[in-house]
C-alpha positions as CSV (number, residue, x, y, z in Angstrom):
1,M,77.1,86.0,79.7
2,G,75.0,88.8,78.8
3,D,73.1,90.2,76.0
4,A,72.1,93.3,73.8
5,N,70.9,95.0,77.1
6,G,74.6,94.4,78.3
7,P,76.3,92.6,80.6
8,E,75.0,90.3,83.1
9,V,75.3,91.3,86.8
10,R,73.8,89.9,89.7
11,V,73.2,92.4,92.7
12,D,71.4,91.7,96.0
13,E,70.4,95.3,96.4
14,V,70.5,99.0,94.7
15,H,69.0,101.6,96.9
16,L,68.0,105.0,96.7
17,L,69.3,106.9,99.8
18,Q,69.5,110.7,101.0
19,K,71.5,111.5,103.8
20,R,71.0,115.0,105.0
21,G,73.1,117.3,103.3
22,I,73.8,115.0,100.6
23,R,71.2,116.3,97.7
24,A,73.2,114.8,94.3
25,P,71.4,112.0,92.4
26,H,73.3,108.6,93.9
27,I,73.2,104.6,93.8
28,H,73.9,102.5,96.4
29,V,74.5,98.9,95.4
30,A,75.0,95.3,97.1
31,Q,76.2,91.9,96.7
32,G,77.0,89.8,99.9
33,G,79.6,91.9,101.9
34,A,80.8,94.5,99.0
35,L,79.5,97.7,98.4
36,A,79.5,100.6,96.1
37,K,78.3,103.9,95.7
38,F,77.7,105.5,92.1
39,W,76.9,109.0,91.3
40,L,74.3,109.4,88.7
41,E,75.0,113.3,87.2
42,P,77.9,113.4,86.4
43,E,77.7,109.1,86.6
44,A,80.8,108.1,88.4
45,L,81.8,105.7,91.0
46,A,81.9,107.5,94.3
47,D,83.3,104.5,96.8
48,S,83.4,101.0,97.2
49,S,84.3,98.2,99.4
50,G,84.7,94.7,98.4
51,F,83.9,94.5,95.1
52,P,86.7,93.6,92.8
53,S,87.8,95.9,89.7
54,H,86.2,93.3,87.2
55,K,83.3,93.6,88.6
56,L,82.8,97.0,89.4
57,R,83.5,97.1,85.4
58,K,80.6,95.3,85.1
59,I,78.3,97.2,87.3
60,Q,79.6,100.4,85.8
61,M,78.4,99.5,82.7
62,V,74.8,98.5,83.9
63,V,73.9,101.9,85.6
64,T,75.7,103.7,82.6
65,A,72.8,101.7,80.5
66,H,69.8,102.3,83.2
67,Q,71.3,105.8,84.5
68,R,68.1,107.2,83.1
69,A,65.9,105.3,84.6
70,F,68.0,105.4,88.2
71,L,67.4,109.3,87.8
72,E,63.9,109.0,87.0
73,A,63.6,106.9,90.1
74,W,65.8,109.0,92.4
75,R,63.7,112.3,91.3
76,E,60.3,110.3,91.6
77,H,61.4,108.7,95.2
78,F,62.4,112.4,96.7
79,R,60.1,113.9,95.1
80,T,57.0,111.8,97.2
81,N,59.2,111.1,100.2
82,P,61.7,114.5,100.8
């Protein structure tokens, strides 16, 4: 059950990663052996493995609700850790 801030979704990890040559803001979400990558600008699911579609929809809702915070964290992290 969720609250006023959106659905409850438990994930094990959210990563800010940047590989050489990829500068577009994105996050990686991990839960158990499942993985998903979401672009932040524009917001979209980039790739997933192991998550059922209903979980991906819930995670997408959380990404949407916190997109601004994820973008700020991405920019701050890579400004200080190029």
